[in-house]
Steps between C-alpha positions, in 0.01 A plus 500: 500500500494248782209512743611637839330207676724260312806701600386501864440125490843440345669721761319327787587155366864599442540635851328199654700237311834670572417527870370145534766335282769648725355294789351194331629282217295593197402135447328507841333837455127463449281715281263559794775654715630704207159638404416575862824699537437682169137574583359339186293191431621170357315546172687825439830328572421221253402759237869596494708204624482125535717473812691704759821383331389644169416830671839514675680419175308780328580758769869412512508468121396863464793601719735287287368654179612842621850370579520320164397815314763704688765244406404499132494880495849508650621274219321711236652817645847360437604439861795269558355151452686366804378785723144480368497124563636540852254783574210290369598201711554725802152656459348153475677372810408814696137435408527139617672618817220750571247219465725232648226348719281445195775362279644275770158346557419470129839376375650316797246401766213393275588560133209658317484417128326829411776709657785282373345516153451877519862558602640265238277640226577858599874441481458297181298775333752769592791284380325422172446869427860577588629228268276626219555873554855548623720242327647583161399294316196389703492138610252287303158473663523125571845528656400813692201314652725217619764733646235723659329206669834368623596839647154556652501166678859556613416837654209348692730220615762750618242703691361183659850388609559845651171489691588156637843601631507790748881510474475635144470878477327703230822650363652155448184381328493800263868458420470124446193528279656784298817299446298194395383661178702404191740762359312516170202639697686830524 
């Protein structure tokens, strides 16, 4: 059982980093401002994280884990692979859209390596599991790692391009990303 104080600290830090990262590039966000907003001391912050970027990546990573698990469950439940893929990409882009200020600052304005790494790794991990669990026969582990990394980095690149160009709409991005997957993925 997790101590309620730890849960309260985590909730306060999560709320503070999401609020502040929407206004300030994460690379410029100081621990002092973050801890002041969260109502905790610096030592407590450093007990859990090494930087505001690591905290933000952790908070957003938890949200991505839920989407990844939903996607994998859709595949396990036998949903149409094309529809499950499109739904998974759509859920991801909706999440990015809801937190557009954060992602635009962290991917476009002042790229943050923690967040870029979290996104790429999250996509890579989901892709790896898909390649191992849903293909018949499964792709070999070494090949699956290469393909998963390639797809993960490509998805982050597509999202970054979308954030940079206000003329691109979400529906076009979802369609383009969905169509970019190879046919054998299905």
